N, C-alpha and C positions, 0 to 999 in steps of 0.2 A: 273436616269436621273435627272435632275433638270427640272422645268418650262420653263425656256427658254434654252433647252434641251443640258444642261452641262454635262456628266459621273461626278459620284463622286463617292467618296469611302464610304461608310456606311454599319453598318450591319440592323438596323431594319426599318421599313417603316416608323415611327414617331419618330419624336424628340420632348422630352417632355422640359418643360424649367418654372420655376418658375416666375411667373410676378405679382409682387404687393399680396405677397402672395395666389395665387395660381394657381397651375399646367394650363398650357398651353399647348395644346397637336395639333403640327401640322405635316402634311404627306411630307415627304419631295419631293415629286414629284409634290406636289403643290408651292416650295418654288424658289426664283430665286438662281442662285448661290449665286449673294450676302448678300442675305438674309440666306442662308444657311453655307457661312462661317461667318456668324456674332456670331456663337454659338461657347461655348470655348473659349478657348488659340488662341489669335489675335496674327499678323504677326506682326503689327509695336508694339513696343515697346511702353507701357503706355495705350494701349487699351484694356478697358476689355469687354471679350465678352458676351453674353447674359450665362446664368448659362444652365446647363443642369443635366436631372436626368434620372433614366432607370424606364422601368417599366415591372414587372415580368410578368410570366404569371398568375399569381396566382390575380393580379390588383397593388400590392404593387407599390406603387414607392419610388425610394431612391434618393439620391445624387449620383452621377454619380463621383466613388471617384477610381482613380487607383495610380501605382507606379510613373507613370510619364506620363503626357499629351502633345500633338504635337495640332497643329493646324490642322482643319478639309482639305481635301485635295480634288485634281480630279484626275479622271483616267491620263490625259496628264502628270500630275504632277509626279505620282509613276512611270509611264514611266522612264521619264526625271531625276529622284531623287536618285533608287533602282538599284543597281548593274545590267547592263544587263547579266550579268552572270546568274541570276535568274530567272525562269522559274514562271510566272503568271497562277493562276487558278483564271478564271475572272467567275465569279459567278454572275449569269445575275436574279438580283433580281427584284421578282412581289409579289403583295398582295395574298394570298391564298382567301381571301374574295371576287374578284373581277372576275369576267367576262370577259377579253380581246376581242375586234374584233384584228381581222388579222393586219388591218389598223394601229391601235395602233400599237403593237405589234414590226410592221417594222419598224412604225416611230423611237421607241426607239434603235432596232436594231439598223440600220442605224447610228445613233448619236455612240453608244458606235463604231461600226464598224471605221468609220471616224479615231474615235482618233485613235484604234489600226494598222492601216492600216499608219498611218500618222508616228506613234509612236514608233512603236514594233518595228522595225528596225527587228537585227537578233535574239530575244527574242521569247525561248521558250512559249509558250500558249496553255492550251486548256480553252474552254467556260464549263460551266457547267450550270442547272438550274433546280431548282423545277416546272417550268411552260414547260407540256409538247410542247406546240403550240410555247412556246419559243424557246426551243430548238431543234424544227423540222423547224422551221423558221430559225433560226441562221445556220442551215445545208445549206438549200439551197441557202443561201444568200452570203455565201462563201466556198468555198472547202480549204482554207489555212490551218485553225487550226481543231483540231479535237474537236469534241463537244460530252459533257456528258449528260445522263441521271439523275439528281440527285434526290433518292426517299427512301424514310425512311422505306421501303419494307413491311407497314402495319401494324407499333406501331399507326398509329392515322390512321383516315376514314377519306376520303374525298368526294365530292360528286361527285370528277371526278376518274371515274376507275381506268383512270392510272395509277393513284396514289399510289394507293391501297395494289400493290403488285409487288414482283418480277417477275413475270410471266406476269405483264401488262407492268411494267417497260423494260421487255427485248422483250414485240411486239412490242412496242411504237421505241424502239430504233430500233428490224430491220427495222422495216417499215422507217423509216426515215432515214435511211444510217448512224446514229451515230455511234461514232467508240467506245461508251462505257457507261460505268452505275457507278456511283458512291451511294452505298447502306450505310445505316446504319447497323453498324456494328451488330447486337444480330439480326436484321435479318437475314443476313449469318448463324449464331451459329444456328437460329432456323430451317433452310429451306439450309445445306450445299448441297443437292442435284438440287439446280439452280448454283452453278456453277458449275458443269460440263456442265451445258444449254447453259451459260453463254458464256464459252470456246470457248464450239466447235462452237457457231454461230459468232466465229471469233471477240468477242467484249473487251474489256479491261474492269477488273473490280475494282474498289479502295471502302473503305469503310472509314466510317468518327463514329465518337462517342466519348463518354466517353471511353470505353474501350480499345480505341485507343491507351490510356498512361499506359495501364497497359503490360508491356514487355510478360508476360505469353501468352496474347491474340495476338498481333503480333505473338510472334514465331507461337502460333496454324495457324494464318490465311497463313505465309508464309507456311506451309505445307502443307494447302490448294490450296495453288494454286494462291493466291489473288497476283494479281500484284503493288498494293500498297495500302499505308494506309495514311490519314491525321490525324495529332496529336498536340495537344497543348506541349507536353514537347519534343521539336525536338529534343534536342541535346541528352539524356536523351535513346529516343526510338532507335535513331539512335547508341548509341552503345550498348545497347542491341542488337538490330536487325546484328550488326558488327560479334556480337560473336557468336551468332549461325548458323551464313552464314557461318562463316570459317569452319564450319565441314565439312569432307569428301563428294566430291560430287557425283552422280551418274554418270553423264556426265566429258569427257575428256577436251571437248572445254572448252573454256575461255570466260568470258564476259570482250571484252575490254571498260573502259571508258577513252575517252579522252576531255579534259579541253573543259568542254561548248557541249560537247553532249554526246549520249549515246549510244553503238548500242547492244542490246541484240544477241546475238550470238548463244544461246542456254539454254534451261530453266535448272536453278540450283536447285537442291532438296538434301538437307543435307539427309546423312541416320543417323538413330536414333535408338536407343536402344529402345527392343521392354518396357521397363521400362519408358523412355521418353514420348515414347506413349501413355499407358496406361495413365500414368498423365496429359499430354496435353488431350485425349478423356474424360477422368472424368472431366476438368476444366470449362468444357464447359457448363453442366447446372448450375455450380454457376457462370458462367459470366451471363449468362444469366439471373438469379436471382436477379442480382444487378441493 
């Protein structure tokens, strides 16, 4: 959310731009909307925006080069211009290195909620956040949309212990009546016993991470009972998943899918041969090691 209270769509906490042969760093939340939109490709023909750079975790900075650029945009514009049948996972982003007071979080979340309530209409939406207090507060502020707690499950250590393990994520989700957890996939493979704990707590479990672009890894998660995966290679993984879920299922009940909505009427679990199961189980250590 910008300095003048406009929710915008952007991944990083900072924007990097070259000015007078020097890289200048500016925090997104300290920019006005007009300043934010002045970077990169511009809406008006002939206008040239400020240059954009990206900074890696190791400190290296390079020119922002992608296959196709578009202008920066607000959350409102995304609601207005993206096909309304597509669901949104709205990640509530906050800086890991800042300790936020509740009044600060409340101010930001209220600005986001105003746009959601004004423009979401019938679009399916979930909220998610790595910031535990933001996830908990968003659940208190509204009951319309599910809220998920994001965690990397302990692959990095934070001063906030709630972020350091799947067990802590489960405790926080339960204490705040959240609807689910989104975990880095390697954490799930390292601790598969956590799946039953989470499912028995009546929470949904999704995963994210580079491994989710490997069909075999998604295949394994399907067997383990994971509810969904966040991927980059959407078409490829969708086709791969479709191929293996077509196998015979234990349940005779159907899952009915209507346009614009899905109703899960039964848990479908494919029957795999012992050879397939053996292969997948042997694959886990290899997957975790990469």
